[in-house]
C-alpha positions, 0 to 999 in steps of 0.5 A, a space after each residue: 339619792 345622796 347628799 353631797 357638798 364641798 362646802 367650808 367645814 367648822 368642827 364644833 367644840 364644847 362652846 357650841 354645846 354650852 347653850 340652852 338645850 332648844 337652841 343647840 337642838 335647833 342649831 344642830 340641824 344641818 350639821 354633819 356627824 362623823 364617826 372614823 372606823 377602820 380609816 372610814 369616815 361614816 357620816 350623816 347630816 342631822 335632820 332631827 333632834 329633841 331637847 330635854 330638861 332636867 325639870 321635866 318628866 321625860 327627861 332621864 335626868 329627872 330621875 336623878 344622877 346615877 352611873 348609867 346617867 352621869 354623862 348628863 350631869 357632865 360639862 356641856 359637849 360629853 356624849 350620853 349614850 344609852 340603850 333604847 328600843 334594842 339599840 344605842 342612842 346618842 345624846 349630848 350634854 348641854 348647858 345646865 346639869 342634867 340638860 341634853 339634846 338627842 340626836 333622833 335621825 340623820 341622812 347619809 352624807 357623801 363629801 370629800 371625807 365620806 365617799 361611797 366606801 363609807 356608805 357601803 359600810 353603814 349599809 353593812 352596819 345596818 342591813 334591812 330587817 329582811 336582809 340585804 341593803 337597807 334603803 339609803 333614805 331609811 339607813 339613818 331614820 331613827 336614833 338607834 339606826 343612826 347609831 348602828 349605821 355610824 357604829 356608835 355604841 354606848 360601851 365605846 362612847 358613853 360619858 366621853 367627849 368628842 375626839 376630832 380624830 375619831 368623832 366630830 360634829 361639822 358645821 357646813 353652813 347649812 341653815 335649814 328651815 325648821 319644823 317645831 313640834 312634840 317629841 316622840 315616844 313620850 308616855 302620857 303625863 310625862 310632859 308629852 305636850 312640850 314642843 321640844 322636837 326640831 326637824 330639818 324641814 327639807 328633810 322631813 320625809 326622811 326623819 323618824 316620823 314625818 311631822 308634814 304628813 297629810 294628817 298634820 296641820 300647821 299651827 296645830 300639830 307643828 310650827 315652821 321656823 325660818 332659820 333666817 329669823 331665828 336669833 341666838 
């Protein structure tokens, strides 16, 4: 099933990203990221994010500034893309040197800018491992799958700002409830216990790993944050 909406849209600017990493990570949930490729807007609703700070061991920036990590030290709103698990991964610099938000997963989005042709292009960009079309529910369900479907690459976008004519994030007015839990893939001893992962509760089955799977217990493994009770 495809998501579809005809809602007011506001393109997010640098001021949105110039805030605390956890706040940005939460408020990106429910927004739509779009990349224009060959005249098609390839779009996905952001459903999973992770916050990173320079002073914790899981962050790339904790290793210091370098040519490959320089985007994390650029002003808020710059894109930091890097290679991970054989693909490209997307992050945004936020308030404070070395702090960033990783876009972990999305869900294919259809509206007046992104029609069926856009979805078909995304599926062509990221076919199933065995060949053929990847299921829509898994098309953007991971940080590298998201970049692959949207056609985002390190070589084209790392250390750049968004360009509303080619790459943008739109606020469509969605205000989902949020699941807060620990991040994924963090090695033991590198602050793996920090609850800096955020998931759109309504799309939890379609993120990288479902935090609401049967073995997980609210209050122990995750907490549910009601969006209308969160304040900036």
